[in-house]
C-alpha positions in Angstrom: 176.3 91.0 86.8 179.3 93.3 86.0 179.6 97.0 86.7 180.4 98.9 83.5 181.9 101.8 85.4 184.3 99.3 87.2 185.4 97.7 83.9 185.9 100.9 81.9 189.4 101.7 83.2 190.6 98.3 82.2 188.7 98.0 78.9 189.7 101.4 77.5 193.5 100.8 77.6 192.9 97.3 76.1 190.9 98.8 73.3 193.5 101.5 72.7 196.3 98.9 72.7 194.3 96.8 70.2 194.0 99.8 67.9 197.8 100.4 68.1 198.5 96.7 67.3 196.2 97.0 64.2 197.9 100.2 63.2 201.4 98.7 63.4 200.3 95.6 61.7 198.8 97.6 58.8 202.1 99.6 58.6 204.1 96.4 58.5 202.0 95.0 55.7 201.9 98.2 53.7 205.7 98.9 54.1 207.2 95.4 54.3 209.1 96.5 57.4 209.2 94.2 60.4 208.2 95.8 63.7 208.8 94.6 67.2 206.7 94.6 70.4 208.4 97.8 71.5 207.0 99.5 68.4 203.5 98.6 69.4 204.1 99.8 73.0 205.5 103.1 71.6 202.4 103.5 69.4 200.0 102.7 72.3 201.4 104.7 75.2 200.6 108.2 73.9 196.9 107.3 73.6 196.6 105.9 77.2 195.2 108.0 79.9 197.6 109.5 82.5 198.1 108.0 85.9 198.4 104.4 84.8 201.1 102.3 86.6 204.4 102.0 84.7 204.7 98.9 82.5 206.6 95.9 83.7 208.6 93.3 81.8 207.4 89.7 82.2 210.1 87.1 81.6 208.8 83.6 80.8 210.5 80.4 81.9 213.4 79.6 79.6 214.4 83.3 79.2 212.1 84.1 76.3 
């Protein structure tokens, strides 16, 4: 059994990020402008609660 209070700090930022992705995707479709991952991050960060650790960049094998 999972503890909802324990999951909430993780699930809330994920839900907010999902909303930001959807907002940017709708903007891309509506405007025809191509957006990048950083645009999604910029849209999501203001809605996240304070005190979260700073984001880190993950580099995949092969440099992509």
